[in-house]
C-alpha positions as CSV (number, residue, x, y, z in Angstrom):
1,M,0.1,0.0,-0.1
2,N,3.1,2.3,0.6
3,Y,4.4,2.2,-2.7
4,I,0.8,2.8,-4.6
5,L,1.0,5.4,-2.4
6,D,4.3,6.9,-2.7
7,I,3.3,7.0,-6.5
8,V,0.6,9.0,-6.2
9,F,1.9,11.3,-4.1
10,A,4.9,11.6,-6.5
11,T,2.4,13.3,-9.3
12,R,1.0,15.5,-6.5
13,K,4.4,16.7,-5.2
14,P,6.9,15.8,-6.9
15,E,9.7,17.5,-5.4
16,D,9.5,15.1,-2.5
17,Y,10.7,12.2,-4.6
18,K,13.6,14.0,-5.9
19,L,11.6,15.0,-9.1
20,A,11.6,18.3,-9.1
21,K,11.8,19.0,-12.7
22,L,8.6,17.7,-13.0
23,K,6.3,20.3,-10.9
24,T,6.6,22.3,-13.9
25,I,5.2,19.4,-16.1
26,I,2.4,18.4,-14.1
27,S,-0.5,20.7,-14.0
28,Y,-2.5,18.4,-11.3
29,G,-1.8,15.0,-10.0
30,S,-4.1,11.8,-9.7
31,S,-6.9,11.9,-7.3
32,P,-7.5,9.6,-4.2
33,R,-9.8,7.3,-6.2
34,A,-6.2,6.6,-8.5
35,S,-5.1,5.1,-5.4
36,I,-8.1,3.4,-4.5
37,N,-8.4,1.9,-8.3
38,L,-4.5,1.3,-8.0
39,A,-4.5,-1.2,-5.4
40,I,-7.6,-3.2,-6.9
41,A,-6.0,-3.3,-10.7
42,S,-3.0,-4.5,-8.9
43,K,-5.0,-7.2,-6.6
44,A,-6.9,-8.5,-10.4
45,Y,-3.9,-8.7,-11.9
46,A,-2.1,-10.8,-9.6
47,F,-5.1,-12.9,-9.1
48,I,-4.6,-13.1,-13.0
49,K,-1.0,-14.1,-12.5
50,R,-2.5,-16.8,-9.8
51,R,-0.6,-15.0,-6.9
52,G,-2.9,-14.2,-3.8
53,Y,-1.1,-11.5,-3.2
54,V,0.6,-8.2,-5.1
55,I,4.0,-7.9,-5.5
56,P,5.7,-4.2,-7.0
57,E,5.7,-5.6,-10.5
58,D,2.1,-5.9,-10.4
59,V,1.5,-2.2,-9.6
60,R,4.0,-1.2,-12.3
61,A,2.1,-3.3,-14.6
62,V,-1.3,-1.9,-14.3
63,C,-0.1,1.8,-13.5
64,Y,0.2,3.3,-17.2
65,D,-3.3,2.3,-17.7
66,I,-4.8,3.5,-14.7
67,M,-3.0,6.8,-14.0
68,R,-2.9,7.7,-17.6
69,H,-5.6,10.2,-18.0
70,R,-5.1,11.0,-13.9
71,I,-2.6,13.6,-14.4
72,G,-2.6,16.4,-16.3
73,L,-0.2,18.2,-17.9
74,T,0.5,21.8,-18.2
75,Y,0.1,23.8,-21.7
76,E,4.4,23.8,-21.6
77,A,4.7,20.1,-21.1
78,E,2.1,19.1,-23.9
79,A,4.9,22.2,-26.1
80,E,7.4,19.7,-25.9
81,N,5.7,16.8,-26.6
82,I,5.8,15.2,-23.2
83,T,3.1,12.6,-22.9
84,T,1.9,11.3,-19.3
85,E,3.5,8.0,-20.1
86,E,6.6,9.5,-20.0
87,V,5.9,11.2,-17.0
88,I,4.5,8.1,-15.8
89,S,7.8,6.4,-16.3
90,E,10.3,8.7,-14.6
91,I,7.8,8.6,-11.3
92,L,8.2,4.9,-11.4
93,N,11.5,4.8,-11.8
94,A,12.1,7.5,-9.0
95,V,9.9,5.9,-6.0
96,E,11.7,3.4,-4.1
97,V,10.7,0.0,-4.5
98,P,9.7,-1.9,-1.3
């Protein structure tokens, strides 16, 4: 759960996760519903993989689909052709995996 929360909070306060450059790229971060849906989707993905528990790879596997439309980019980011997938990749690479 803490890993999911760290990912979602990194979209809201990127400077707390050593992602200060994303501060000018993200207009608004993910809502609390993102963390709820990320947890549900991670559990479903783990179930499909025949596991009764969630591992960080499950969270990473569904993260793009859950978070893609929940992050708003600034006009500057859109002008530079930065996509939400690139932002999510940077967040996943920066947030410490438990």
